[in-house]
C-alpha positions as a printed Julia matrix, in Angstrom:
396×3 Matrix{Float64}:
  -6.35    5.21  -31.63
  -3.05    4.17  -30.08
  -2.93    0.43  -29.3
  -1.19   -1.07  -26.29
   1.48   -2.49  -28.59
   2.26    0.92  -30.07
   2.15    2.87  -26.8
   5.36    4.84  -26.38
   4.83    6.3   -22.9
   2.99    5.55  -19.68
   0.69    8.46  -20.55
  -0.31    6.61  -23.75
  -1.3     3.63  -21.61
  -3.15    5.9   -19.2
  -5.28    7.29  -22.03
  -6.11    3.78  -23.23
  -6.99    2.7   -19.69
  -9.22    5.72  -19.23
 -11.14    4.95  -22.43
 -11.77    1.4   -21.24
 -12.85    2.1   -17.66
 -16.02    3.7   -16.24
 -15.32    7.11  -14.72
 -16.71    6.08  -11.33
 -13.75    3.67  -11.05
 -11.04    5.38  -13.05
 -11.19    8.91  -11.64
 -10.81    7.99   -7.93
  -7.95    5.62   -8.78
  -6.25    8.09  -11.09
  -6.44   11.22   -8.95
  -6.59   10.08   -5.31
  -8.21   12.16   -2.6
  -9.43   15.75   -2.59
  -8.91   17.69   -5.79
  -6.07   15.42   -6.81
  -3.45   17.94   -5.7
  -1.29   15.45   -3.77
  -1.29   13.0    -6.67
  -0.35   15.79   -9.09
   2.36   16.92   -6.64
   3.82   13.41   -6.49
   4.14   13.41  -10.27
   5.06   17.03  -10.89
   7.7    17.42   -8.19
   9.43   14.19   -9.22
   9.52   15.25  -12.85
  10.69   18.79  -12.02
  14.26   17.65  -11.31
  16.91   17.96  -14.02
  19.89   15.7   -14.6
  23.46   16.74  -15.38
  25.14   14.46  -17.96
  28.79   13.45  -17.82
  30.74   13.09  -21.07
  33.08   10.47  -22.54
  32.12    7.7   -20.14
  32.58    4.04  -21.12
  29.0     2.75  -21.42
  29.78   -0.58  -23.06
  28.63   -2.51  -20.01
  25.68   -0.35  -19.03
  23.26   -2.14  -16.71
  20.23   -1.4   -14.6
  20.32   -4.68  -12.7
  19.85   -4.19   -8.97
  20.24   -6.49   -5.98
  17.62   -6.29   -3.22
  17.73   -8.59   -0.19
  20.3   -10.78   -1.92
  18.34  -11.28   -5.14
  19.24   -9.68   -8.47
  16.44   -8.03  -10.43
  16.55   -6.87  -14.05
  15.35   -3.35  -13.24
  15.63   -1.03  -10.23
  11.85   -1.08   -9.74
   9.02   -3.45   -8.93
   5.23   -3.48   -8.97
   3.62   -1.88   -5.94
   0.64   -3.34   -4.08
  -2.65   -2.56   -5.86
  -5.82   -3.31   -3.93
  -9.09   -4.3    -5.64
  -7.2    -4.5    -8.94
  -9.62   -7.03  -10.47
 -12.3    -4.34  -10.52
 -10.29   -2.89  -13.4
  -9.25   -6.1   -15.15
 -10.31   -9.68  -14.54
  -7.63  -11.86  -12.87
  -5.55   -8.73  -12.28
  -3.47  -10.09   -9.38
  -2.36  -13.17  -11.31
  -1.68  -11.09  -14.43
   0.47   -8.62  -12.48
   2.4   -11.49  -10.94
   2.88  -12.97  -14.4
   4.21   -9.69  -15.74
   6.62   -9.44  -12.8
   7.81  -12.99  -13.39
   8.45  -12.33  -17.08
  10.43   -9.17  -16.31
  12.2   -10.56  -13.22
  11.05   -7.78  -10.91
   9.29   -8.07   -7.53
   5.52   -7.79   -7.2
   3.87   -6.89   -3.9
   0.54   -8.67   -3.55
  -1.91   -6.34   -1.82
  -3.46   -7.16    1.53
  -6.7    -6.23   -0.25
  -6.15   -8.46   -3.28
  -9.03  -10.08   -5.1
  -7.07  -13.31   -5.53
  -5.76  -15.27   -2.59
  -2.04  -15.52   -1.97
  -2.28  -19.27   -2.45
  -3.92  -18.98   -5.87
  -1.35  -16.47   -7.12
   1.54  -18.65   -5.95
  -0.06  -21.68   -7.62
  -0.2   -19.95  -11.01
   3.1   -18.07  -11.17
   6.68  -18.21   -9.99
   6.93  -14.44   -9.62
   9.27  -12.82   -7.08
   6.31  -12.28   -4.76
   6.26  -10.03   -1.69
   3.19   -9.58    0.5
   1.63   -6.37    1.8
   0.33   -6.6     5.35
  -2.47   -4.38    6.6
  -2.55   -4.47   10.38
  -6.03   -5.47   11.58
  -8.04   -4.02   14.47
  -7.8    -7.43   16.11
  -4.08   -8.23   16.59
  -4.9   -11.93   16.38
  -6.07  -11.42   12.78
  -2.78   -9.69   11.95
  -0.75  -12.45   13.56
  -2.7   -15.16   11.73
  -2.02  -13.42    8.41
   1.7   -13.17    9.17
   1.87  -16.9     9.96
  -0.1   -17.8     6.84
   2.15  -15.74    4.59
   5.24  -17.35    6.1
   3.75  -20.82    5.67
   3.32  -20.1     1.95
   7.05  -19.48    1.58
   6.97  -15.69    1.07
  10.12  -14.12    2.5
   9.42  -10.36    2.24
   6.6    -8.79    4.24
   5.65   -5.15    3.53
   3.87   -3.78    6.59
   1.79   -0.76    5.51
   1.36    1.41    8.57
   0.06    4.74    7.3
  -3.72    4.31    7.14
  -5.17    4.72   10.66
  -8.63    5.6     9.29
 -10.4     5.13    5.98
  -9.51    7.79    3.42
 -12.15   10.3     2.44
 -12.35   10.01   -1.33
 -14.49   12.95   -2.36
 -15.1    11.59   -5.86
 -16.89    8.6    -4.35
 -18.94   10.88   -2.13
 -20.03   13.05   -5.05
 -20.91   10.18   -7.37
 -22.66    8.04   -4.75
 -20.56    5.05   -5.84
 -18.07    3.09   -3.79
 -17.76   -0.01   -5.87
 -18.75   -2.67   -4.83
 -19.43   -1.94   -1.16
 -21.93    0.9    -1.5
 -24.03    2.21   -4.38
 -26.58    4.87   -3.53
 -29.89    4.8    -5.45
 -29.18    8.24   -6.93
 -26.08    6.81   -8.61
 -27.88    4.07  -10.56
 -28.6     6.16  -13.71
 -24.99    7.37  -13.72
 -23.65    3.83  -13.35
 -25.94    2.58  -16.12
 -24.68    5.26  -18.52
 -21.03    4.56  -17.68
 -21.47    0.81  -18.06
 -23.09    1.21  -21.46
 -20.36    3.63  -22.54
 -17.59    1.16  -21.67
 -18.63   -2.17  -23.22
 -15.25   -3.92  -23.02
 -15.04   -3.35  -19.25
 -18.69   -4.38  -18.89
 -18.24   -7.62  -20.81
 -15.15   -8.4   -18.75
 -17.15   -7.81  -15.57
 -20.0   -10.03  -16.74
 -17.67  -12.85  -17.73
 -16.02  -12.69  -14.29
 -19.39  -13.01  -12.55
 -19.98   -9.4   -11.47
 -18.06   -7.14   -9.1
 -14.72   -8.66   -8.15
 -14.77  -10.63   -4.92
 -12.18   -9.92   -2.25
 -11.15  -13.56   -2.06
  -8.14  -12.73    0.12
 -10.63  -12.09    2.94
 -13.01  -14.98    2.23
 -11.66  -16.88    5.23
 -12.94  -14.05    7.48
 -16.5   -14.12    6.05
 -19.41  -16.6     5.98
 -19.32  -19.38    3.41
 -20.57  -18.29   -0.03
 -20.3   -14.64    0.99
 -21.22  -12.02   -1.6
 -18.82   -9.38   -2.92
 -20.41   -6.89   -0.54
 -20.02   -9.19    2.47
 -16.36   -9.77    1.68
 -15.78   -6.03    1.39
 -17.5    -5.6     4.74
 -15.32   -8.3     6.31
 -12.26   -6.38    5.18
 -13.68   -3.04    6.36
 -14.41   -4.52    9.79
 -10.65   -4.94   10.35
  -8.92   -2.45    8.03
  -7.96    0.32    8.28
  -6.79    0.39   11.87
  -4.62    2.51   14.11
  -1.28    0.67   14.27
   1.48    1.72   16.7
   5.15    0.92   17.21
   4.04   -1.88   19.54
   2.39   -3.56   16.56
   5.57   -3.17   14.51
   7.6    -4.75   17.3
   5.11   -7.61   17.64
   5.14   -8.32   13.9
   8.94   -8.13   13.89
   9.12  -10.79   16.61
   6.68  -13.01   14.73
   8.02  -12.57   11.17
  11.32  -14.38   10.46
  11.86  -12.97    6.96
  12.62   -9.53    5.58
  10.38   -6.8     6.98
   9.68   -3.56    5.09
   7.84   -0.72    6.83
   5.84    1.16    4.2
   4.3     4.61    4.62
   7.26    6.5     6.08
   7.24   10.28    5.46
   9.31   11.61    8.38
  13.04   11.01    9.0
  12.5    10.31   12.7
  10.04    7.53   11.83
  12.56    6.06    9.38
  15.2     5.92   12.1
  12.79    4.4    14.58
  11.75    1.76   12.01
  15.4     0.77   11.66
  15.74    0.59   15.43
  12.62   -1.61   15.58
  14.28   -4.14   13.29
  12.95   -3.17    9.85
  15.08   -4.42    6.97
  13.96   -1.51    4.77
  11.51    1.38    4.69
   9.3     2.62    1.87
   8.82    6.36    1.44
   5.15    6.6     0.49
   2.05    8.74    1.02
  -0.21    5.81    0.13
  -0.65    6.76   -3.48
  -1.97   10.23   -2.57
  -5.25    8.86   -1.21
  -4.71   10.09    2.37
  -4.88   13.89    2.24
  -4.58   16.49   -0.49
  -2.24   18.57    1.68
   0.58   16.04    2.1
   4.0    16.66    0.54
   5.13   14.69   -2.45
   7.12   11.6    -1.59
  10.13   12.96   -3.49
  10.1    16.06   -1.27
  10.76   14.04    1.89
  13.06   11.42    0.37
  16.34   13.39    0.79
  15.8    14.03    4.51
  14.98   10.37    5.13
  18.07    9.31    3.2
  20.21   11.7     5.25
  18.74   10.43    8.52
  19.3     6.74    7.73
  22.76    7.24    6.18
  22.74    3.85    4.49
  21.72    1.96    7.62
  18.93    0.09    5.81
  17.67    0.27    2.21
  15.15    2.93    1.22
  12.37    2.1    -1.24
  10.48    4.84   -3.06
   6.82    4.84   -4.12
   4.84    7.77   -5.49
   4.4     9.65   -8.75
   6.45    7.41  -11.03
   5.3     7.91  -14.62
   8.61    7.53  -16.43
  11.97    5.84  -16.23
  13.59    9.22  -15.69
  11.51    9.6   -12.52
  12.96    6.34  -11.23
  16.49    7.54  -12.02
  15.82   10.8   -10.15
  14.52    8.95   -7.08
  17.66    6.8    -7.09
  19.81    9.93   -7.32
  18.02   11.36   -4.28
  18.79    8.39   -2.06
  16.34    5.61   -2.92
  17.82    2.13   -3.35
  14.84    0.72   -5.24
  11.48    1.98   -6.52
   7.94    0.67   -6.85
   5.38    1.75   -9.43
   1.65    1.24   -8.97
  -0.55    3.25  -11.3
   2.01    3.2   -14.12
   1.75   -0.6   -14.33
  -1.99   -0.63  -13.62
  -2.64    1.59  -16.65
  -0.97   -0.99  -18.84
  -2.87   -3.84  -17.19
  -6.21   -2.1   -17.7
  -5.4    -1.23  -21.3
  -4.07   -4.59  -22.41
  -4.07   -7.25  -19.7
  -0.84   -9.2   -19.3
   0.62   -7.75  -22.5
  -0.27   -4.23  -21.38
   1.35   -4.66  -17.96
   4.42   -6.03  -19.7
   4.4    -3.06  -22.03
   4.38   -0.64  -19.06
   7.39   -2.44  -17.55
   9.13   -2.39  -20.93
   8.54    1.35  -21.33
   9.93    2.14  -17.88
  12.92   -0.13  -18.46
  13.72    1.41  -21.84
  13.41    4.92  -20.42
  15.77    4.04  -17.56
  18.28    2.63  -20.04
  18.04    5.7   -22.26
  18.41    8.04  -19.29
  21.43    6.22  -17.88
  23.19    6.26  -21.22
  22.4     9.89  -21.91
  23.73   11.09  -18.55
  26.86    8.93  -18.76
  26.08    6.57  -15.88
  26.98    2.92  -16.59
  24.92    1.41  -13.78
  21.78    2.25  -11.86
  23.72    1.47   -8.69
  26.15    4.33   -9.47
  23.48    7.03   -9.37
  23.79    9.8    -6.8
  23.24   13.49   -6.16
  26.15   14.4    -8.42
  23.87   13.72  -11.41
  21.22   16.2   -10.23
  21.29   19.76  -11.51
  21.15   22.35   -8.75
  20.61   25.86  -10.18
  21.98   27.31   -6.93
  25.22   25.37   -7.23
  26.87   25.33  -10.64
  29.19   22.29  -11.0
  32.84   23.22  -10.5
  35.86   21.68  -12.18
  37.68   19.15  -10.0
  40.99   21.06  -10.23
  39.56   24.35   -8.98
């Protein structure tokens, strides 16, 4: 069996994570909504691009360092927001922040994190951003924005693309929506899966049972159960946010504001006009609808519409460093990986998350060198192979 230390690819880490995790948790996370077509499209379409190498380039000072919002990071990618991550690995939010700190890349703490923002900040010095879910009650949203600012976070990622709860068919079939709802018919299935995955089960027992959504404990009764905390979250999120909410948050938030969940060029332009400092091209990890396009399919049109007005972040389908390079060639300024890092975390905790980051970084380095591009910031469409347009010599 491949160990986390000897994993050579993100797929190696995925296989290890799958072995460790009960299917009622792993399959919905791994495949998203429907039949998993949108998730597969995110991955497949990104990896379908080919790169054209340039020869005899001086690569002695090759670098993938990237500056975002005035801060230099060691890689052109960060760790995306991952909700309920501690259901997969105890202390997941703190471990992800620790991995980000060690690698000097940003980590977006989910608005549905199991650990509180305060506890994560107390235990790490990671470059921490915060994901905001707009609540049904605007006062709850505003209170969250103020709290995040008071904790010294300077980048707020407003996720705006989930007006209703996603319909995850795998949960419906199994009767399990951990930990909020477990139908009686699912109990034998859960028992078999728990017994078949002893390492996950022991981890769950040692952590006191299903992970509590501590980030919402302040909205629930004292000593609330895991179920009550999940219900407190569900009473406010998801919600139908509008441009008025974006404008209100922009007025309230003094730091950098990223609008995440953009899939249409007109929305990207409007986000810039509303004062966003960046947008993230994302289909919410393919959990919305099976029939949505891959994020890479809409990235070029959004890049063309914004024309460098504000940075574009990319999120969706990243399973290799080459995928990150391709997204940068297509107009992204920076990328975020979610599942790729989560697989490592599940498989090996802090070391596993670090291994996932190391794999992506090494693959980016190898790709840049092989295509003759000294810096990640030099990537562009000229490195993409277009079978309809054969490269022509400059003197022709």
